[in-house]
C-alpha positions as CSV (number, residue, x, y, z in Angstrom):
1,X,7.7,171.8,105.8
2,X,10.1,174.7,107.1
3,X,9.4,176.7,110.2
4,X,8.4,179.9,108.1
5,X,5.3,178.1,106.4
6,X,4.2,176.8,109.9
7,X,0.8,178.4,111.4
8,X,2.2,178.1,115.1
9,X,-0.7,177.2,117.2
10,X,-0.9,175.6,120.8
11,X,-3.6,173.5,122.2
12,X,-3.6,173.1,126.0
13,X,-5.8,170.3,127.3
14,X,-6.3,170.0,131.2
15,X,-8.6,168.5,133.7
16,X,-9.2,169.8,137.3
17,X,-9.8,167.1,139.7
18,X,-8.9,166.0,143.5
19,X,-8.9,168.1,146.8
20,X,-9.0,171.7,146.9
21,X,-12.2,172.3,145.1
22,X,-15.3,173.8,146.4
23,X,-17.5,171.9,148.9
24,X,-20.0,169.5,147.7
25,X,-23.0,171.5,146.8
26,X,-21.3,174.2,145.6
27,X,-19.2,172.4,142.8
28,X,-17.1,174.5,140.7
29,X,-18.2,174.6,137.0
30,X,-14.6,173.6,136.3
31,X,-14.5,170.6,138.4
32,X,-14.4,167.2,136.2
33,X,-14.3,169.3,132.9
34,X,-11.7,169.7,130.2
35,X,-10.9,172.7,127.8
36,X,-9.0,172.7,124.6
37,X,-8.5,176.3,123.2
38,X,-6.0,177.5,120.4
39,X,-3.8,180.2,121.5
40,X,-1.0,182.2,119.7
41,X,2.6,182.4,121.0
42,X,2.6,185.2,123.6
43,X,-0.6,183.9,125.4
44,X,0.7,180.4,125.1
45,X,3.9,181.2,126.8
46,X,2.1,183.2,129.5
47,X,-0.2,180.1,130.3
48,X,3.0,178.0,130.5
49,X,4.4,180.5,133.1
50,X,1.1,180.4,134.8
51,X,1.4,176.7,135.0
52,X,4.9,176.7,136.4
53,X,3.5,178.7,139.4
54,X,0.7,176.4,140.2
55,X,2.8,173.4,139.9
56,X,2.1,172.4,143.6
57,X,-1.7,172.0,142.9
58,X,-2.8,168.5,142.9
59,X,-5.4,169.2,140.3
60,X,-3.0,169.6,137.6
61,X,-2.9,167.0,134.7
62,X,-0.9,167.4,131.4
63,X,0.0,169.8,128.8
64,X,0.0,169.1,124.9
65,X,2.0,171.1,122.6
66,X,1.0,170.5,118.9
67,X,2.3,172.1,115.8
68,X,1.7,171.5,112.0
69,X,4.8,169.6,111.5
70,X,7.5,170.0,114.3
71,X,6.8,167.9,117.1
72,X,3.7,166.4,119.5
73,X,4.8,166.2,123.1
74,X,3.1,165.2,126.5
75,X,4.8,166.6,129.3
76,X,3.7,166.6,132.9
77,X,3.4,170.1,134.7
78,X,4.9,168.6,137.8
79,X,8.4,168.8,136.2
80,X,9.1,172.4,135.7
81,X,12.2,171.9,134.0
82,X,10.6,170.1,130.8
83,X,8.4,173.4,130.7
84,X,11.3,175.8,130.7
85,X,12.9,173.7,127.6
86,X,9.5,173.9,125.9
87,X,9.4,177.6,126.4
88,X,12.8,178.0,125.3
89,X,11.9,176.1,122.0
90,X,9.0,178.2,121.5
91,X,10.6,181.3,121.8
92,X,13.7,180.5,119.4
93,X,11.3,178.9,116.6
94,X,10.4,182.2,115.2
95,X,14.2,183.3,115.1
96,X,14.9,179.9,113.3
97,X,12.3,180.7,110.8
98,X,13.8,184.4,110.1
99,X,17.2,182.7,109.6
100,X,16.0,180.2,107.4
101,X,14.2,182.4,105.3
102,X,17.2,185.0,104.5
103,X,19.6,183.7,101.8
104,X,23.2,183.5,103.1
105,X,24.8,184.6,100.2
106,X,24.7,186.2,96.6
107,X,24.1,182.5,95.1
108,X,21.3,181.7,97.3
109,X,19.7,185.3,96.5
110,X,20.1,184.8,92.9
111,X,18.2,181.7,93.3
112,X,15.2,183.3,95.3
113,X,15.4,186.4,92.8
114,X,15.0,184.0,89.8
115,X,12.2,182.0,91.2
116,X,10.2,185.2,91.4
117,X,11.2,186.9,88.4
118,X,8.3,186.8,85.9
119,X,10.5,186.7,82.6
120,X,12.3,183.5,84.0
121,X,9.0,181.9,84.5
122,X,8.1,182.8,81.1
123,X,11.3,181.3,79.7
124,X,11.1,178.3,81.7
125,X,7.6,177.8,80.3
126,X,9.2,178.3,76.7
127,X,11.8,175.9,77.5
128,X,9.1,172.9,78.1
129,X,7.3,174.1,74.7
130,X,10.8,173.8,73.1
131,X,11.0,170.3,74.5
132,X,7.8,169.3,73.2
133,X,8.8,170.8,69.8
134,X,11.7,168.5,69.7
135,X,9.3,165.5,70.3
136,X,7.1,166.6,67.3
137,X,10.0,166.9,65.2
138,X,11.1,163.3,66.0
139,X,7.7,162.2,64.8
140,X,7.2,160.0,61.3
141,X,4.9,162.5,60.1
142,X,4.9,166.3,60.4
143,X,1.4,166.4,62.0
144,X,-1.4,163.7,63.3
145,X,-3.2,161.3,60.8
146,X,-6.9,162.3,60.2
147,X,-10.0,160.3,59.6
148,X,-12.9,161.3,57.6
149,X,-16.4,159.8,57.0
150,X,-18.9,160.5,54.2
151,X,-22.2,159.1,53.5
152,X,-24.6,159.3,50.4
153,X,-28.3,158.5,50.3
154,X,-31.5,159.4,48.3
155,X,-33.9,159.3,51.1
156,X,-34.9,162.8,51.0
157,X,-35.9,162.8,47.2
158,X,-36.3,159.1,45.1
159,X,-35.8,156.9,48.1
160,X,-35.1,154.0,45.7
161,X,-32.3,152.7,48.3
162,X,-29.1,154.4,46.7
163,X,-26.5,154.2,49.5
164,X,-22.6,155.0,49.6
165,X,-20.2,155.0,52.3
166,X,-16.7,156.4,52.5
167,X,-14.1,156.2,55.2
168,X,-10.4,157.7,54.4
169,X,-7.4,158.0,56.6
170,X,-4.9,160.2,55.6
171,X,-1.6,161.5,56.8
172,X,0.9,164.3,55.8
173,X,4.5,163.2,54.8
174,X,7.8,164.9,55.1
175,X,9.3,166.7,52.2
176,X,12.9,165.5,51.1
177,X,15.1,166.8,53.9
178,X,12.4,168.6,55.8
179,X,12.5,166.2,58.7
180,X,16.1,166.9,59.5
181,X,15.9,170.3,59.0
182,X,12.8,170.6,61.3
183,X,14.7,168.7,63.9
184,X,17.6,170.7,63.8
185,X,15.6,173.8,64.2
186,X,13.6,172.4,67.2
187,X,16.8,171.4,69.1
188,X,18.4,174.8,68.4
189,X,15.4,176.4,69.7
190,X,15.6,174.3,72.9
191,X,19.3,175.5,73.2
192,X,18.3,179.1,72.5
193,X,15.8,179.2,75.2
194,X,18.2,177.8,77.7
195,X,20.8,180.2,76.9
196,X,18.4,182.8,77.0
197,X,17.4,181.8,80.7
198,X,21.2,181.6,81.5
199,X,21.4,185.3,80.1
200,X,18.4,186.5,82.2
201,X,20.0,184.8,85.5
202,X,23.0,187.0,84.3
203,X,21.1,190.0,84.4
204,X,19.3,189.4,87.6
205,X,22.6,189.0,89.3
206,X,23.8,192.4,88.2
207,X,20.8,194.0,89.6
208,X,21.4,192.0,92.9
209,X,25.1,192.8,93.2
210,X,24.2,196.5,93.0
211,X,21.3,196.1,95.4
212,X,23.6,194.0,97.6
213,X,26.4,196.7,97.9
214,X,24.3,199.5,98.0
215,X,22.8,197.9,101.0
216,X,26.4,197.4,102.6
217,X,27.2,200.9,101.9
218,X,23.9,202.2,103.5
219,X,24.6,199.9,106.5
220,X,28.3,201.2,106.6
221,X,27.2,204.8,106.6
222,X,24.6,204.3,109.2
223,X,27.3,202.5,111.4
224,X,29.4,205.5,111.0
225,X,26.6,207.9,111.9
226,X,25.8,205.9,115.0
227,X,29.7,206.2,116.2
228,X,29.4,209.8,115.4
229,X,26.2,210.4,117.1
230,X,27.3,208.6,120.4
231,X,30.9,210.6,120.4
232,X,28.8,213.8,119.8
233,X,26.5,212.8,123.0
234,X,29.4,212.0,124.9
235,X,31.4,215.6,124.1
236,X,28.3,217.2,124.6
237,X,27.8,215.9,128.2
238,X,31.5,216.6,128.9
239,X,31.5,220.3,127.8
240,X,28.1,220.8,129.5
241,X,29.8,219.6,132.8
242,X,32.6,221.8,132.4
243,X,30.5,224.6,131.5
244,X,28.4,224.3,134.6
245,X,31.9,224.3,136.4
246,X,32.5,227.5,134.8
247,X,35.6,226.0,132.8
248,X,34.4,226.5,129.3
249,X,32.2,229.2,127.7
250,X,28.5,229.0,126.8
251,X,29.6,229.3,123.0
252,X,31.5,225.9,123.6
253,X,28.4,224.4,125.1
254,X,26.4,225.6,122.0
255,X,28.7,224.2,119.6
256,X,28.8,220.8,121.4
257,X,25.0,221.0,121.3
258,X,25.0,221.7,117.6
259,X,27.5,218.8,117.0
260,X,25.2,216.3,118.8
261,X,22.3,217.5,116.7
262,X,24.1,217.4,113.3
263,X,25.2,213.8,114.3
264,X,21.5,212.8,115.3
265,X,20.4,214.3,112.0
266,X,23.0,212.2,110.1
267,X,22.0,209.2,111.8
268,X,18.4,209.4,111.0
269,X,19.0,210.0,107.2
270,X,21.5,207.0,107.2
271,X,18.8,204.8,109.0
272,X,16.3,205.9,106.3
273,X,18.8,205.0,103.5
274,X,19.3,201.6,105.3
275,X,15.6,201.1,105.2
276,X,15.5,202.0,101.3
277,X,18.1,199.8,100.4
278,X,16.5,196.7,102.3
279,X,13.4,197.3,100.6
280,X,15.0,197.3,97.3
281,X,16.8,194.1,98.0
282,X,13.5,192.6,99.2
283,X,11.9,193.4,95.9
284,X,14.5,191.5,94.2
285,X,14.5,188.4,96.3
286,X,11.4,188.5,98.5
287,X,13.3,188.1,101.7
288,X,15.2,190.0,104.3
289,X,18.9,190.4,103.5
290,X,21.5,188.6,105.8
291,X,23.3,190.5,108.4
292,X,26.7,190.1,107.0
293,X,27.1,190.8,103.4
294,X,30.1,188.6,102.2
295,X,32.1,190.0,99.2
296,X,32.9,187.9,96.2
297,X,36.4,186.5,95.3
298,X,38.5,188.1,92.9
299,X,38.2,186.4,89.5
300,X,41.0,184.3,88.1
301,X,39.3,184.3,84.4
302,X,41.4,187.1,82.5
303,X,38.9,187.6,79.5
304,X,35.5,186.6,78.6
305,X,35.1,183.9,75.9
306,X,32.0,183.0,73.5
307,X,31.6,179.7,75.3
308,X,31.2,181.1,78.8
309,X,29.8,184.5,78.6
310,X,25.7,183.9,79.0
311,X,24.9,186.8,76.5
312,X,27.3,186.0,73.7
313,X,26.3,182.3,73.9
314,X,22.7,183.3,73.6
315,X,23.3,185.5,70.7
316,X,25.3,182.6,69.0
317,X,22.3,180.3,69.5
318,X,20.0,183.0,68.3
319,X,22.0,183.4,65.1
320,X,22.2,179.4,64.5
321,X,18.5,179.3,65.2
322,X,18.1,181.7,62.5
323,X,20.5,179.9,60.3
324,X,18.5,176.5,60.9
325,X,15.3,178.4,60.0
326,X,16.7,179.3,56.6
327,X,17.7,176.0,56.1
328,X,14.1,174.7,56.9
329,X,12.7,177.5,54.6
330,X,14.6,175.9,51.7
331,X,13.5,172.5,52.6
332,X,9.8,173.5,53.0
333,X,9.2,175.1,49.5
334,X,5.8,173.8,49.5
335,X,3.0,172.1,51.7
336,X,3.4,168.6,52.8
337,X,1.9,166.1,50.7
338,X,-0.7,163.9,52.0
339,X,-1.2,160.0,51.9
340,X,-4.7,158.6,52.2
341,X,-6.0,155.2,52.1
342,X,-10.0,155.2,51.1
343,X,-12.6,152.3,51.6
344,X,-15.9,152.7,49.9
345,X,-19.2,150.8,50.0
346,X,-22.2,151.4,47.7
347,X,-24.9,150.4,45.7
348,X,-27.3,152.1,42.9
349,X,-30.6,150.8,44.4
350,X,-32.2,148.8,47.0
351,X,-32.4,145.6,44.3
352,X,-28.6,145.7,43.9
353,X,-26.1,144.3,46.4
354,X,-23.3,146.6,48.1
355,X,-20.1,147.0,46.1
356,X,-17.0,147.5,48.1
357,X,-13.6,149.2,46.8
358,X,-10.2,150.2,48.6
359,X,-7.9,152.8,47.2
360,X,-5.2,155.3,47.7
361,X,-5.0,158.8,47.3
362,X,-1.7,161.0,46.9
363,X,-2.0,164.9,47.5
364,X,0.9,167.0,46.1
365,X,0.7,170.4,46.8
366,X,2.1,173.0,44.2
367,X,5.0,175.7,45.2
368,X,4.0,179.1,45.6
369,X,6.9,181.2,44.7
370,X,6.2,184.6,45.9
371,X,5.4,182.9,49.4
372,X,8.7,180.9,49.6
373,X,10.5,184.3,48.6
374,X,8.8,185.8,51.5
375,X,9.5,183.3,54.2
376,X,13.1,183.3,53.0
377,X,13.7,186.9,53.1
378,X,12.2,187.1,56.8
379,X,14.5,184.1,57.7
380,X,17.5,185.9,56.2
381,X,16.9,189.1,58.0
382,X,16.6,187.4,61.4
383,X,20.0,185.9,60.7
384,X,21.7,189.2,59.7
385,X,20.1,191.0,62.7
386,X,21.6,188.2,65.1
387,X,25.0,188.4,63.5
388,X,25.2,192.0,63.9
389,X,23.9,191.8,67.3
390,X,26.7,189.2,68.3
391,X,29.2,191.3,66.7
392,X,28.3,194.4,68.7
393,X,28.0,192.3,71.8
394,X,31.5,191.1,71.7
395,X,32.8,194.6,71.4
396,X,30.6,196.0,74.3
397,X,31.8,193.0,76.5
398,X,35.6,193.7,75.8
399,X,34.9,197.7,76.6
400,X,33.0,196.6,79.8
401,X,35.7,194.3,81.0
402,X,38.5,196.9,80.3
403,X,36.3,199.5,82.2
404,X,35.9,197.0,85.3
405,X,39.3,196.1,85.6
406,X,40.5,200.0,85.5
407,X,38.0,200.6,88.2
408,X,39.2,197.8,90.3
409,X,42.7,198.9,90.0
410,X,41.8,202.5,91.0
411,X,39.7,201.0,93.9
412,X,42.9,199.3,95.1
413,X,45.1,202.3,94.9
414,X,42.5,204.8,96.5
415,X,42.0,202.2,99.3
416,X,45.6,202.3,100.3
417,X,45.7,206.2,100.0
418,X,42.5,206.4,102.5
419,X,44.0,203.8,104.9
420,X,47.3,206.2,105.3
421,X,44.8,209.2,105.8
422,X,42.8,207.5,108.3
423,X,46.0,206.8,110.4
424,X,47.0,210.5,110.1
425,X,43.5,211.7,111.3
426,X,43.2,209.2,114.1
427,X,46.5,210.3,115.4
428,X,45.4,214.1,114.9
429,X,42.3,213.4,117.0
430,X,44.2,211.7,119.8
431,X,46.3,214.8,120.1
432,X,43.3,217.2,120.0
433,X,41.8,215.3,122.8
434,X,44.6,215.5,124.9
435,X,45.1,219.3,124.4
436,X,41.5,219.9,124.7
437,X,41.5,217.9,128.1
438,X,44.7,219.9,129.2
439,X,43.0,223.3,128.1
440,X,45.9,223.8,125.5
441,X,43.2,224.1,122.6
442,X,39.7,225.2,122.2
443,X,36.6,223.1,121.2
444,X,36.5,224.3,117.7
445,X,40.0,222.7,117.1
446,X,38.7,219.4,118.7
447,X,35.6,219.3,116.6
448,X,37.5,219.9,113.2
449,X,39.8,217.1,114.3
450,X,36.5,214.8,114.8
451,X,34.9,215.8,111.6
452,X,38.3,215.0,109.7
453,X,38.6,211.5,111.5
454,X,34.9,211.0,110.8
455,X,35.3,211.8,107.2
456,X,38.4,209.7,106.9
457,X,36.7,206.7,108.3
458,X,33.9,207.1,106.1
459,X,36.2,207.5,103.1
460,X,38.0,204.2,104.1
461,X,34.6,202.3,104.6
462,X,33.3,203.4,101.2
463,X,36.7,202.7,99.6
464,X,36.6,199.2,101.1
465,X,32.9,198.6,99.7
466,X,34.0,200.2,96.3
467,X,36.7,197.6,96.1
468,X,34.4,194.9,96.8
469,X,31.8,196.3,94.4
470,X,34.4,196.4,91.8
471,X,35.2,192.9,92.1
472,X,31.4,192.0,91.7
473,X,31.2,194.1,88.7
474,X,34.3,192.7,87.1
475,X,32.8,189.2,87.6
476,X,29.6,190.5,86.0
477,X,31.4,191.6,83.0
478,X,32.9,188.4,82.7
479,X,29.8,186.7,82.6
480,X,30.5,184.7,86.2
481,X,27.4,184.2,88.3
482,X,27.6,184.5,91.9
483,X,29.0,181.2,93.7
484,X,28.3,179.4,96.7
485,X,30.2,180.7,99.8
486,X,32.6,178.0,101.0
487,X,31.8,176.4,104.4
């Protein structure tokens, strides 16, 4: 059982005895008694701290710490260093639970998202049904055998002792080639369900990748907004101090105050977007996002193949399933014949003995031309639809891969340009700060330099994340699922 699923409660049992208690005749109700009470964690820690302060009292006994599945310890209160270790353990337990509940990378997040996805759960149940269908197709008969019982008597009218009993055991039979075709269809249905589940996992990975990088971008914007807010507060304090000494005009103090308010408003908006991105991520995975969002590795695969891409693989199995259904319809042009064994026991009246007989019955259903044509036409329509969808999907995947590679190339070029721009704005800001400190430039020039540097930092952060996002989108276009991070 993990820490996150534990209901943390702490049972304290103690007994007060010995000297220091009220004199005889005025005994305390606590003397010689014991109590057990369940506490939440803050109250438990407070009681532990109280026990440390009362460690010199000879009336102390034992402390019992009990959790559902972690540990059960009996610690003497007279040894305070044990209690300190216990307190640190209690305080760190919720932190450990929160860390374990967070998927460490995209691969772990995909597993969490797949586990809570309704469509994936339905596909897993369909997979179980397809496995059962394979077992049915491997049977000796297309359906289970049936037993029938028939009794005939003349008790209600003549009552001359006429009796007749009949027991029949019948089972359907496979048509020629029907069993092989049915088994191929069942196995192909199982493969189609597995391929559909893989395609659903790729769809979830696409949604997860977008939510992952939207959260990363929101966090980066919030960090930049926080830096701008701190720099604006420091500038406001410096300008206000110089204004009070008469070194700067009131308009400069107002400009610094306006810059501080604008930075604070930007920070509030950035924090709100971070909260929205966290909620979108939590809706997919059911857990909080990790503190550090790691990028994915650049794929070495150059193009998607029909054997690897989950969507084309699913459409291939769908087309193969439609073809197998068409073959099954051709082998099932009529209902299954039935072979039955009959046993009868009868007499004409009470004076004659029972006669027994055993026979065999074979039932051969006739073929229905219009119904066979209807089933074949439906199977052919499914096959044509699957083949057209497969051809269009291959074209779509090729265009998507080309677009993703172009986006990655542009992201690399723009990242190089924004890095050069960031170096220039940082140098200009340093020069503007020195000039403002020496009184060579006014506050407006410094604010413009700060704004340009802030925009360059934001652009650099966006471009770095845009490149990571482009890599994830290229992996998505190639049909590659997230990989586990290497330790």
